[in-house]
N, C-alpha and C positions, 0 to 999 in steps of 0.2 A: 486620747484613747490609747490603751496599751496595744503593742504591736500585734499580739496574737489574739486579741479579742474580736469577736464577730462583729461585722458592721451593723449599724442600726437599719431597720427596714425603711425603704423609701416610701414616699407618699402613695405610690401606686401598688405597693406590696400589700397583700391580704393575708391575714394569718391562716396558716395551713390547718385544715380540719380533716378529720378522719373520713376518708372517702367510703370506707366500708359501712359507716353509719348511714350514709345516703343510700347505699344499695339496699340496706335492710329496711329503710323507710319507703323504698319503692320510688324515690324521687330520682329518676334517671337524669333529668336535666341538671339537677344539682350535682349528681355524681360526675357527669361530664365536665361541669364547671370546675369542680374540685380537682379532677384529674388533670385538666389543663393548667390550673393554677399551681400545681406542684412543681412545674417547671420554673416558676418565678419566685417561689419561696426561697428565702436565704437562711432559714433557721436550721434545716438539716441538709442543705446542699445536695439535693437529689439530682444527679446528672444522668442523662440517658445518652449513651454513646452507641457504638456499633452494635452491641448486643443488648441495647435498649435500657438496661437498668444497672446502675452502679450507685449505691447509697454510700456517701462518704461522711464519716464522723466529722462534725463541725469543729471539734477540738484539734483534729489532725490536719485541718486545712490551713494553708498559708494565707492569712488574711492581710498580707501586704498587697493583695490584688483585689481591692474593692471595686465596686461598680464606679466607673468614672462619671462624675457629674458633669464635667466640662470636657467633652471629647476633643474639642479643638486644641486643648492644651497638650494632648499627646499625639495629635495627627502629624506634626512635623517629624517626630521620631519614627513613626511608622512609615512615612514616605521616604525618609532617609534609609531605613532598612530595606525598603523595596528597591530603591535605586542601587544600593550596594549589592544585593543578592543578584540582581539582573546583570550588572556590569561584571562582577567577579565570576559568576557562573559562565557567562559568555566568553570571558577571557580565558578561563580554564578550558572550556570546550574547544576554543581555537587551537589549543595544543593537543588536548587529549583525543580529539576526533581523528588525528593522524594515527593514533593507536587503536582506532576502531572502537572508541568508547562512546556509548550513547550519552545524550544530554543529561539524563537522569543522574549518571555518575558525577558529572561536573557540578550539577546543581546541589547534589547531596554533599559533595566535598566543600562547596562554597558555603553552605549553611553551617557546616561544622567549623570551618576555618574562621568565618566571621564572628560567630559567637564565642568561640574559644579564644580568639585573638583579643576581642574586646573584654574578655573576662580576666586577662592576665593583669596581675597587680591590683586587682580590684579590692578595696578595703571594705570591711563589713560596715564601718560607720558611714560610708558613702553610698549605701544601698538605695537610698531614696532618690538618687539622681545618677543617671548614667547617659552617655551620649546616645547610645542606641537602645539599650535594653533596660528599661525601667520595669519593675514588677507591675506598676500600674498600667503599663502600656501593653501588657500581654493580651488582654482581652480584645483590644482593638485589632492587634495583629491577627489573632485567631479569627475574629469576625471577618476581616478582609480576606484572609486565606480561605475561609469556609465558603465565601461567595465565589471565589475563583474555583474552588473544588466542585461545587454542585453545577456551576455553569460548564466546567470542563467535562464533567461526566455526562451532562446533557448533550454536549456536542459529540462526544465519543459514541454515545448510543444513537444519536441521529445519523452517524456515518455507517451504521450497521443495517444491512438489508435483511430483515428477519425472514423474508420469503426465501432467501437463498439457503436456509438451513435444510430444506427438503431436497435440495439439489446437490448436497454434499457427497452422497454415496455412503457406503458402509465404513470406509476407513476411519473417518473422524470419530464416528460413534464408538467403534471398537477400541481405538487407541485412547480416546478421551475417557471412557468409562474405566478401562483397565488401569490406565496410568493415574487415575484419581483414587479409585477404591483400594487397590492393593497397597500403595504407599501410605494411604491414610490409616489403614488397619495396622500396618507394621509400625508406623510412627506412634500411633496411640498405644500399642502394646509396649514399646520401648519407654514411652513417657510414663506409663502406668507403673513400671518397675523402678524408674529412677526419680519419680516425682518427689519422694521424700528427701532426696539428696539436694533438692533445690532450696530447701529450708525457707528462711524468711524472705528470700528474693521474690517469691511468688506468693502473694497473699491469698488468692483464691485458686488453688491448684485445679479445681474442677473447671472453672471458667477459663483458665489459661489454655485448655486443650483446643478450644475453637480457634483462637488466633494462630496457634502453633500449626494446626493442620492446614489452615487457610494459607499461611505464609509458605510452608515447606512443600505441600503436596498439590496445591492448586496453581493453575496457570491462567491468569486473567487475560481476557481478550484485549482489553485496552492497553495493557503493558506490552503484550506481544506485538500488537499493531504499531505501537510507538517505536519500539526498538528495531523491528524489522524494516520499518520505513526509513529509519536513519541509516541502517546498514545497506539499503538498496535492495532488499530481498523480498519486498512486499509482493511482487508478481512472480517470484520463483516457485518452483514446484513444492519445495519444502516449506516456503513461506505461506503459501495458500493452505497446505495441509495443517501447519501449526495453528493458523488462525481459525480454521474450521474446527480443529480439536479443542481449542480454548473456548470457542463459543459453546460447545457441548458442555464443557466443565462449568462455564459461567451459568448456563441454564440450571444445572444441578445445584450450584452454590446459591443462586438467588431464589430458587424454590425452597431450599432447606432453611435459609436465613429467617423468613417470616415464621416458619414452624418453630425454630429455636427461640425466637423472640416471644412467641406465644407461650412457650414452656416457661420462660423466665418470668412471664407475667403471672403465672399460676400461683406464685407465692402471695399475690395480693388478692386471690380469690378467683373462682371459676368465672364469675360475672365479668371480672376485669379482662380475662382472656377472650370471652365472647365479644366484649365491647371493643377490644383491640382488633380482633379479626373483622368485626363489622365495619368499623371506620376505615380499615385498610381496604376492604372490598368496595366501600363507597368511593374511596379515592381512585381505585383502579377503574371502576365503572364510569366515573366522571371523565377520566382520561380517554377511555375507549368510546363512550357514547356522546361526548360533547367536544372534547378537544380534537380528536382525530377527524371527525366529520367536518369540523370547522377548517382544519388544515387542508383536507381534500377539496373543500369548496374554494379555498384560496388558490390552490393549484389549478383547478378547472377554470377559474375566472381570471387567471393571469395570462395574457396573450403570449404567444410563442416569441421567444427572444426578448421579452419585456421584463422589467424589474418588478419585483413584488413591492406593493405599496408599503410605505413606511408605517402606516397605521397597523398593518397586520404584523409586521416585525415587532413593533412595540407591544402589541397585545400578547403575542406569544412569549416575549421576554418576561412580561409581567406574570404570565401563567406559569412560567418556569419557577419564578420566585415563590408564587403561591403554592406550587406543588412541593417545594422544599419545606415551606412552613407547615403544610398539611401533613407531610410524611413525618416530620419531627413531632407534631402534636399527637399523631396516632401511635407513637412509640417506635416507629421505624427510624432508620438513619435518615438524615436530611438529604442524602444523595439518592435515595431510592425513588422518591417522587419525580425529580427531574430526569432520572435515568429511564424510568418507565415511560415518561412523556416523550423522551428522545426516541425510544423504540417505536412508539406509536405514530410519530410523524413520518411523512414520506421523505425518504432521503433523495439526494441529488437535486438537480435544478427543477423548477426555479426556487422553491421554498427552502430546501435544505442548503443549497449553495448560498442563498441570501443570508440565512441565519448564521452559517459558519463565517461568512465574510464580515458580518456586523459584530459578532460576539467574540470570535476566536482571539483576536489580537489582545484585547483587554483582559479577558478571562484567563487565557493560557499563558501569555507572555508576560503579563504584569502582576496579576493577583495570585496566580497559582504558585509562583516561586516563593511566596511568603511561607508556604508549607515547609520548605526546607530550612528556613530560619527557625520555625517552631520545632522541627525535628532535631536540628542541631542544638537548640537550647535545652532540650529534654535529656541530652546525653550527660552521663555522670562518669567521667573518666576516673575520678578518685575512687568511687565505690567499685568500679570494674577492676581496678588494679589491686584492691585490697583482698579480693577473693578469687584467685586464679582457678581454684578447683571448680568454682561455679561455671566459669567460662569453659572449662574442660568438659563438664557434664553437658552443657549446651552444645559444644562442638561435636561430641560423640553423637548426640541425638540428630543434629543437623547433617552430619556425615552419613549416618545410616539412612535418613530420609532421602537425601539427595541421591545416594547410590541406588536405593530402591526405585525411586522415580525414574532415574536415568535408565536403569535396566528394564523396567516394565515398558517404557516408551520404545526402547530399541527392540525388545522381544516382540511386542505387539505390532510394531511396524514391519518387522521381518515376517510375521504371520500374515500381514496384509500384502506381502509381495514386494516390499521395498528392499533395495540392496542394503547390505550390512552397514556400509559407510553412511548412507543416507539416514538409516535408522539411528546411528550414533549421533549424527549431527542434529537430527530431530530431537533427540534427548537433550542435547545442549540448548537448543532453542527453547524447549519447554521449561528450562531452568531460568529463563530471563525473569528478573524481578524489577519492581518499579514502584510507582506512587501508591498503588493499591496496598501493597505490603507495608509501606511506610505509614500510610494512614491507619491501618489496623494496629500497628504497634503504638502510634501516637495516642490513639483512643484508649487502649488498655493501659498505657502508662499514665495518662491523665486520670483514668478511672481507678488508679491505685491497685490494679490487678497484678502488675509487675513493678518492680522497683527500677531505679536508674541503672544498676549494673546489668540486669537482664536486658533492659531496653538497649543499652549501648552495645552489648554483644550481638544482639539480633540485628540491629541496624548495620553494623559492620558486616554481618553475614550477608544481608541483602545486597549491599554495595559490592562485596567481593564476588558473590555468585554472578551478578550481572556483568561485572567487569571481565571476569575470566571467561565466561560463556560467550560473550559477544566477541572477544578477541579470538578465541578458538574457532568460532563459526566463520568469522571473516577470513581467517587464514586458510581453512581447509574446505570451505564450501564455495565453489566457483560454478554458478549455474550454467555459464556458457563456456566452460573449459572442456573442449571436445577433443582432447588429444587422442583418445582411443577410439574415436568414431570415424568410420569410413565416409568421406564426403564425396558427393557426386556432382557431375556437371551433365549437361545435355549431351555432350560429345561422348561421354562414357557409356551411354545407354545403347543397347542393341536395338535393332529395328522392331523387334517384338515386345520390348520392355515397356511397361507402363510409364508414361511421362507424368510426373507429379509436380504441380506448380502451386505456389502460394501467391495470391494477390491480396493486397491490403488496401484499405481506403477508409477515409473519415466520413465522407458524405457521398451523394449520388452524382456529383459532377463528373468524375472519371469513368462512370459505368459504361457509357456508350463506347469510349475508346477501348476499354478493357474487353467488352463483348466483341468488338470488331477483331481485336487481336486473337481472342480465343476461337472465333469463327474461322479465321484464316489458318490458325495453327492446327485445328482439328478437322478431319475429313472422314466421311463415312467409308471411303475406299482405302484409308490408311490401315497399315497392319497393326499399329500400336493403339492402345487406349490412353485416354488422358484423365487424370484426376485433378480437379481444381479445388484448392482449399481457399474459400472466400472468407477473408478475415476482416470483419468490421471492427475498426479500432475506435474506442471511446476513451477519452481522457478521464481519469479518476478524479472526480470533484465531489466534495462534501461526502466522502465515504472513506472508510478505513480498510476495506477489504477488496482487493483486486479479484478479478474473476476471468476465467477463460472457459466459455460455455460452448460445447459442441451441440448443434441442433440436429445432427444426424443420429437418429435413434435405431438404426438398423437398415437392412437392405430395403431400398425403395420406400423408406419412411422418414419423413422429416417433421420435426416438431414446429409447425408453422405458427402455433398459438403463441409461443414464447420467443419467436424469432423476429428480428427487425425486418420491416417491410423491404428495406433496401436489398436484403439478401434474396428476395423472391426473384429478382432478375436472373440470378445465376441458376436457381433451381428450375426456372422455366426454360432457360437455355439448355440445361442438361436433358430435360424432357424432349426437346426438339432433336437432340443428337442421339436419342435412344440409348443403346448400350455402349457407345463409343466414348461417352463423357460421363464422369461421375463428379458430383459437386458435394463438398463437405462444408456446410456453412458454420462459421464460428463467430462468436462475439467476444471481444477482449476489452476488458475495462481495467486499465492500469494507470499509474502515475505517468506524467509526461516524460520524465527522465527514464522510464523503463518501457517505453512503447515498443522498442525493438526486441525485448527479451522473449515475448511470446512467439514472435516470428522466428527468431533463431532457435528456440527450443523445439518448435514444431518442425523445423528443417531437419534436425537430427532425429527426432522421434519418429517422423513419418518418411524419412529418407527422401527429402525433396531435392529436385534437380535444378529448379529455377524459381526465383522470387521476383515478382513484378511489383514495383513501387511506383504508383502514378504521381505525377507532379504537373501542375498547369504550366503552360508556356509563359515565359516572361512577357510582361507588359500586356497580358490578357486580363479579361475581367475576372476569370477564375483565379489567376495569380494574385490579383489585388485583394480578393476576398479570402484567399487561403490562409490558414492558421500557421503560425511560426512552427508549430509542432511538426507539420508536414516536412518543412525544410530541415528541421533538426533530426528527423528520423532517417533520412537518406544516408548521411555519412556513417551513422551507427550500424545500419544494415550492411552497407558496403564493407565495413571493417570486420564485423563479427559473424555474418552469415556464412555457414559452412557449405555453400553451394554457389552457383552462378546467380548474379543479381542483374535485373534489367530495370532501368529507370524509364518509365513511359511518360514522355513529355507530350501532353495532349492539348487539343484546342477545345473551344466551347461548341462542339458539334453534337447534334442530337440524333444523327442517323445511326442505325445499327445494321451492320453488313448482313446479318441473318435475315433481315426483313426485306432486303433488296434482291428478289429472285431474278436470276438471269443477268445480273450486273457483273461486269468484269472489273477486278480490282488490281491495281498495279503496285507492287511492292519492290522497293529498291534497297540494295545492300551496298554500302560503301565499304569495300574490302581493301584495306591497306596492308594488312598482315599482322601477325602476332597472335598469341593465345586468345585474347579477347575477340579478335576478328574471326578466328577459327570457331569459337563458340557461336558467334553470330551465324556462320555458315551452317552449323548443326541445327540451329533454330529455323533458319530459312529452308533447310532440307525438309523439315516437317511441313512447311507451308507449301512446298512444291507439289504435294499430293492433292491440294484443293483444286477442284476443277474450275473455280472462278478466279483463281489467282494467277496473274502474270508476274513472274519473278525475274527481275533484272539485277544482275550482279555487276557492279562496276569495280573491276580489279585494277587498282592503281599501283603501278610499279615504280618504285623509287630506287635507283641504283645504290647499292650499299656504300660506294665510295662517296656519293653525294649525301645520302640519307644519314650516314653515321660519320659525323665529323671526327669522333674519337676513334683512334686506331684499335682500342680494345673492344669496340662494339662492332667492328667490321665483320669479324668471324662469327659473332652472334647473329648478325643480320643475315649472313649467308645461310646459316643453319636454319633460321626462322623462315626464310624464303623457300627453302626446300620443303619444309613442313607445310607451308601455305600451298605450294603447288600440289602436294599430295592430297590435301583436302579438296581442292578445286577439281582435281582429276577424279577423285572418288565421287563427288557430287555429279559430275558429268556422266560417269558410268551408270550411276543409279537412275539417272533421268535421260538415258540415251534416246528413249522414244517419247520424251515429253517436250513438245514444241512450245510449251508455255514458259520454258526456262531459257534465258538469254544471258550469256556471259561476255562482257566487253572488257578488253584489256587496254588500259590507258597508261602510257609512259609519261611521267612528270618529273620535274626536277625541283619543285618548290611547292609548299603546302597551299599557297594561294591558287595554284592551278587546279587543285581539287575543287575549290569553290567555283572557279570559272567553269568547270565542267558540269557541276551540279546545279548552279543557279538557273540556267535556262530550263531545267527539267523540274523545277520546284513544284509546280502545280500539276505535274503529271502523276505524281505518286500519292498513294493513300497512306503509305507507311514507309519510313526510312529506318534501316537498321545500321548500327555502327558500333564498333568496339570502343571501349573507354580509353585504353592505354596502348601506346605504341613505343615501348621503351627501347626496343631494338633500333629505332630510328631517332637518333638524338636531335635531328632537325625538327621533329615534331614535339620534342620534349624540352626544348631550350627554355632557359629562364625567362627570356623575353616573351615567348608565347604563353608560358604558364602564368606569368604576372598579368598579362593582358586578358586572360580568361576570367570572365565574370562569375562563372559557375563551375568551380573546380571539380565537383562531383561528376560532371558530364565528360570531363576530359577536354582536350583542345578541339578536336573535330566535332564532338557532340555539342560543345558550347557554341561553335560556329553555326551548326545546323539549327540549334534552338534559339538563336538570337533573333531579335525583331528585324535585323537587317536582311536575314534570309527569308525571302517572301515565299511562303509555301503554306498550303492547307494540310499538309501531311502531318500525322503524328510521328514522333521520333522515339525509337527504342535504343537506348544506350546500354550495352551489355558489358559486364565484368565477369570474367571467369574466376572461380575460386582457385586458390593455390598458386596464383601467378603474382609476383610482386616485383 
């Protein structure tokens, strides 16, 4: 058979007939059959890609790519390609991630390098066989990559909570609509004037406008979420705003895409348009009325903390494949059906988490990288180098579109009240490109809308824009860089100032200990008011969009309908305290590595003076059941919070102090000296106002000559002890008539003596307070003691008090003052 002759039809191929004749005869069933069969005919090679219709002349098609009769003969080559793209892309990413480059850049470079390297020295006569890239092997690679694509888009859509769109506020809508509409109009006008300069490089200049506008002016949510996640900005203020804005643009894009597809179908008759929309509506109705109720039924019938049954996972996986087939049959892209199904299914545990866990590894990490081999194979460096003027025209158009989009994002962000720097950075974030833009270019290159030169230039533009934008954003955007912010501690507040505290928790186990602490800290007779920011932390699982939701909707109004029940404990506590206590309930859903960011950003935004992080006592039941994320959170908050931090080591007690009327509580302060201990005294001073609190301060005095073995620390020790005495004297003056305050001074020469004094009193106290660091006393910071410490975040004394060897029923609060190192 000649090389360029079309292949003979296979046994299952049916000769294509005119579908219009079936319409005229009124035989709708036959019309549908003929419409489906046009996808299988090989005579005129009708391909339906992203814009649904591209008819390719059979004489211009490279028929070195026939349907493989024996797929197993080409499978080893596809598997070798898969292994190479994964290994090389991960190897490149190992180095490029240090330059803050996302994985997409590494994968795209790997696809280009692999194919171009294997193409070197390739002879025309050896075209029938090649180690990696046989022409006959292309269809198998494309099929495998397509499977990875629609499963990946299903998972991405599954991670999006559609209900959150109505909670975004006005900013994303304003920025999203303006930054999409104005750049699209400007780009289209520029393209209208220079389209004739593109010449033969663009076969259908009218159809090329859609991918051009989508690639240059649109910001896809899936791309933004992927890059922001890799840069660690998913839970940042700009990261959340960028994701919300891209969701709005995605809604506009996916609403207009079926309309455009219907318009392209009009060339085959009005009945074809109606039939296209009818079957698309049937598919959407099936997803909403059948698949979504089934998924909700699975969630309802799955016990708490139990795994979803494998039969349901298998059924939903098959439905994803069925939706891909259905959307391709009705004339839409094969990714539309799985994506709509992903939007319809409930995200998060148990079903969403189970689906992501089962599908993500194979679809995203193994099959999807084949897309980049296909992308690299379509590039034509020879054609691109032969016509530099064409690249110049495209470059001018891309530059104008990018500047327009960047400017509109920055201006609209400034209109919404964002600082100029944040608006500029948001413009860079919205310029992130990725797999969506790559797929659009692949589809239109395969559909012969653009040639190899245009495709090559635009792929390079996509990679360059993402690479440059991600690098600039990572350099200039530091969400927790608080150099210009004034940080506060409890000691800095006046007696009339409002005390603002953040407490964070994952579950209800520390709630009694936290409520006890707030009960003792707040008093109806105190001069100051207290504002408690109760932050319920949830780890981001099976979702792409982090969120920080404030449930306080105004004065004396809390949105309890959408609030977690665990937060009701704090709102009830505030009601009991009348006007002295205000509670601001929050829910934070972020990745495990970014759990501290919402805490630290709220500290600066709300001018917080104290953060309380609860942690169960070692060797307790709560400690055994606690998640590793709790222990990972503490050092990050200690390091980055711009205020004092208290670590509440609690027991498994269920009593709440506010419910025990007339009961006297004993609180002990272990005061050794130093900035952290002086912050403890400031906190204890607020507790001294409570009529049910007996406050005992144990002031341990260590002579500077003994406590500071190093001569350079003796002077520091003397200065610190003077400051300590001033703090104690001030507390005594403020409580001159308070007989519930007792201060005992104990002279010691060794840290062991501290425990000898405290041990007999272990069961006397309900709460023990201690500072975390005592760096002016080298005897307490010696390497031997530090190495012996099991929990460094608590410090030497805090670790001793929290150890199982110290028999006590008291909760322990270890305090670190910000600004002391």
